[in-house]
N, C-alpha and C positions, 0 to 999 in steps of 0.2 A: 504494500500500500504506500502511495505517495501523497503528500500534501497537494491538493488540487490547485489549479490556477486561481480559482475563485477564493479558496481558503487563504492562499498566499496574499491575494489582493486585500482581503479583509484584515489580515494581520498588518499589512503595510498601511492601510487606512487608519487602523488604531494607532500605530506608531506616529503617523503624521498628525493625527488629530488630538491624541490624548497623552502621549509620552512626553517626557521632559526633553528640552532642546538637545541635551547630550545624547540620549538614545536615538533621537531622530537623526542627528548628525552622524552617529556611528553606523546607523542603518544605511544612510546614503553612501558612506565610505565603503562599507563592506559589500553592499549589494548593487550599487549603482555607479561605482567608480569615482565618487566625489573625492576631492583632496582631503587631507587630514586637517586642513586649516579650520574647517567648520567645527570639527569635534574639539580641536584645541581651544577655539574660542568659547565653546560651551563649557569645557572643563575649567576654564579660567574663573568662572563664576564660583567655583568651590575652593579656590586657592586663597590662602592667607598670606599676609606680608612676610611671615616667618618662613615661607617656603613650603609649609605643610598644607594639608587639605582638610576641610571639614564641611560645615553647612549642609549636612545630610546627603553628602555624596553617596554614602551607604544609607539607604532610606530608613533603616531601623534606629539610627542615631542622629538626632537633630542638633547636636552640639555644634555651635558655630566655630569654635576654636579648633585648631588642628588636632587630629588624633591619629594614632597608628592605624586604626581601622580604615579611616578614609584616605590616609596618605598611601597606604599600600594598594588600595583600590585604584587610586589615581595612577600610580606607577604601573599597575597592571594594564590600564587603558593606554597609557603612553607606550608601553611595550607592544601592545596589539597594533598600535598605529605606526610602529617602527620609527618612533621619534628618536633622533640621535641622542646619545648619552650626554653630550655637552649642551643640550637645550636647557634653558633656565628652569623649566618646569621639572626636569629630571634632576638636575644638580641641586636645586633648592629642596626638593623632596628628600633626596638622599641625605643631604646635610642635616635636614630636620630630623630624620630618623636616627642619625648618629647622635645628635644632641638629645634625643628623647630616650636613649638607652639609660636604664637605671642601674648604675654600678652596684648599689647596695642590694638590689633585688637580683642582679645578674641577668636581667631580661628586659623585655619591652612589655608595657601594659597596653592592651588594646584601647582601653578607655581610662579616663581619670575621674576623680570624684566630682569634678566640675560638670560632668555629663548628667549627674543626678538632677540638676536644675533645668533640664530641657527634655522635651518629649523623647521617649525611647522605648524600645521593646523590652519586655520583661527580662530577657536574657542579658541585657546590658545594665541591669541594676547594679549600683556600686557595691552593694553588700555581697554580691556573688564574686567580686573581684578584689575586694579590699585587702585580704590577707596575702595575696600574691603567692600562695604556695602551690596552686594547681592551675587549671585553666584560668586565665589565658597565658600562663607563663611557659607552658611546655611547647608542644608542637605548634599550637596557635598562640601568638602570631609568628613565632620564630621562623618557621619554614618560609613563609612568604616574604618576610622582611629580608632574610638572607638571600633569597632569590634575586632581589633587587640590589642589595649591597654588594654581592659578588660581581654583578655586572659593572658596577661603578667602584671596583675595589681600590682604585687609586685614591679615592676620597675617604676611605674608611680605615680606621686603625686596624692593623693586622691582627692584634690580639683579640679584638671583638670578632672578626671574621672567623678566626681559627677556633677560639673557645666556644663560640655560639654554634658553630657547625658540629663540633664534637658533642655538645649538649643535645643538639637536634637528633643526631644519630642515636645517642644513648636513650633519649626520651622516647623516640619512636620505636626503639627496640624493647622498651620495658613498660612504658605507660599503658595501662588498660583501664577501662575500655576506650576504644576510639569511636568517635562519631564520624559521619560522612564528611563533615567540614575538615576535620583533621587530615583525613586521607586526601580529599580533593585539593586542599591548599598546598600539599606537598608536590603536586604536579609541576608547579612553576619552578620549584627548586630543582627537580630532576631535569627540567629542560634548560637550566642555566649552565651553559657549557663552560663558563669561567669558574664555576665552583669545582672543588676537587672531585674527580671521577669516582674515587673510592667511596666518598660520602653519598654521591648521587646514586651509585649502584646499590649501596646498602639501603638507602631509603626506598628505592624502587622495589627491591626484593620484599621489604616489609610491607609496602603498599599493596603488592599482589596478595600476600598472605592475609592481611587484614581486610582488604577490599572484598575478597572472595568470601570471607567469613561474615562480614556485616551487611553485605548487599541485601536489599529487600527484593525477593523474587515474587512476592505475592502482590499482584496488581491492586488488590483491595486496600493495601496499605499506602499506595502512592498518593492518595488524596490527603494524607497526613504528612507530618515531617519525618519521612522515612529515607533510608539510604537508597534512593532510586538509582538504578543502573546508570542513567545519563548524568546523574550528579557526580558519579565516580569516573565516568568516561564520556565526557561531553563531545569529544572529537575522536576520530579514528586512530590518531597517533598517540593517544593517551596511554599511560602505563597499563591501565586496567581494561583497555578496549578489547584486547584479544582474550584474556581470561573470562571476561563477561560478555563475549560477543553475542551469545544467544539471548541473554537477558536484555542487552542493549537493544537488539532488534525488536523484542516484544515491547520494550518501553517506548521506542520510536513510534510504533503503531498505536500504542495507547495515547501518546501525546497528540497524534493526528486526530484521533477519535474524541479527545477531550478538549479541543480548542473551544473556547467560549464563543457565544453568538456574536459578540462584538469584535471577534478576530484575535483576541488576546489569550494569553495563558496566565492564570492567577497564582499567587504564592500559596503554598500549602502550609502556612502558619499564620498566626495573627498576634496582636498585642494583648489579647485577652480583654479585660475590662478597662485597662489603663489607656488614657489619652484617646478616647474614642473618635473625637473629631480629627485629631492629627493622624490617627491610623487610617482613616478613610482616604486622606491625601497620600500617605505613605504607600498604601496598597495600590493606588493608581500608578505611583512611581515604580513600584515593584513590577506591576503588570507590564510596563514598558520595558523594563530591564529583562524580565523573564521571557517576554515575547521575542525580543531581539536575540537572546541567546538560544531560545528554542529553534528559531529559524536558522541560526548558524549551525546548530547540531543537525537538523534535518537536511540541510544542504550538504554538509560535510559527509554525511552518511548516504548521500544519494537518494534522499527521500522527498525531494521537491520535484514537481513536474518541470521538464526541461525549459519550457517557456514561462515558468513561474518565477 
């Protein structure tokens, strides 16, 4: 089964009419050959003077100030756009991440206590992160931070790169249980050719073991926050694409069948009872983000009609 021409058109119409300017520009770049300048212009709205990113770039966190969560997301977008490493957005974000490293904690915090004063999802409540002994100190956000710092290694103290890479490999080898985010976020580290090959190979091996163990194969679970196969292998060249090949194909068909009437795909989580008005807006932002990435996955796996 492929996404029909009409279904693709409905997804495109949703992105053009309801998504944020960033996702609209990223769609035009990825699917219609537009230059990266439009996406860079849209991304600038989330950038702070300190070089980091905030302002709900990650829609579950409305903190205006820079955060590790939003800054790594920005660097991921810049990497997808193939923006040069000497671009001010990249150098500023990398320098901000280096400055955000907490030497007493020996890690990065995804969020700070300041986030508590702004709308946010339940999983970003400060009380879940305050002691700094577990998540988000382990695999999250270390894997994704390191994936960007190794690419700009000339701007990063060598001891941070080496010590944190050792901790990543050790954490991923011993910390249990792992959620889908921990596994999925390691993909960018494995793809970072400038990182040590031994570390990348160790993480990739562990990703295969953990991913096969935690993947949700029951489609009935996919409407909730489950380890969907496409979460773990959104593209055919992902570490888990081959081990989960059969599950990914079923998931692709499921996504085609579960596109909403407005052309979008919805998040499979919510903010609960907190910040109901803000969640309605964040959910729309997420719909744009998820719709863009679902289209990317469908196209990459050959599941869109040729003229769609």
